[in-house]
N, C-alpha and C positions, 0 to 999 in steps of 0.2 A: 542751652547749647542745643542746636537742632540734631535730630536723630539721623544717623547715616542710614540710607536705604540698604536693605538687605536683599539677598538674592530673590526671595519671594516677591518683594516689591517691584523688582526690575522685571522679572519674567512674567508677572501677572498681566502686563500690557501686551504680551505676545501670545497668550494662551488661546485655547479654543473658545472660551467663553467670550472674550473681547473681540476676536477676529471672525468668529463664525456664528455663535448662538445669538449674541445680542443684536447683530445686524440682521439676521434672519427673522428674529422676533419683530424687530422694528418694521421690517418690509411687510410681513404678514399683518401687522397691525394697520399699516397704511392701506393695505388692500381690504381692510374691514374685518379681519379675523381677530379673535381674542385667544389668549393663551393662559394656562395656569401652571404653577409650579406643582408637580405631582410627586415630588421627592418622597414624601411620606405616604403615598397612596397605598391602600391595601386592596387586594384582589379577591375575587370570589363572590359567592352569593350575597354576602353582607359587605362587600368591598365599599370603599369610600366614594368612588366614582362610577361604580356599576359595571366595571370592566372585569372580565374573567382573567385576563393577563395583560402584560405590557405591550403585546403586539396589536391589540385592538385600538383603533383610532376613535376618538370621541368627536362625532359630528351631530350637532343639534339641528333640528329642522330649519332654523334661520341660516345655518351654514350651507345648506343644500340649495337654497333659493338663488335666484339670479342677483348678481352684484352690479351696482351702478358704478362704472369705472370711468365715466365721462370727466369727472373732475381730478383724475390722477394725471401727473405730469407725463409728457411724452418720453418714451425710453430714451436713454442716453447710451452712446457707445462708451465702453470701458476698455482702456488699454492697460496692459501690464507693464 
């Protein structure tokens, strides 16, 4: 017998992860950026990513260079 979807199953498709975070990550990857899940990151002098606190953004030298965007699709208008 198939399992009946619960409240968590139904609302998961309408949450911030699906509607905001995943599309933003996909767009940034399309633009040539990479991302990392830093949920378990530690901070300070011996931190896992070298940041003092969560307010510092990690940009590598490659991130700061010019990006070739000639192969990206033309922007499309979005209507709500």
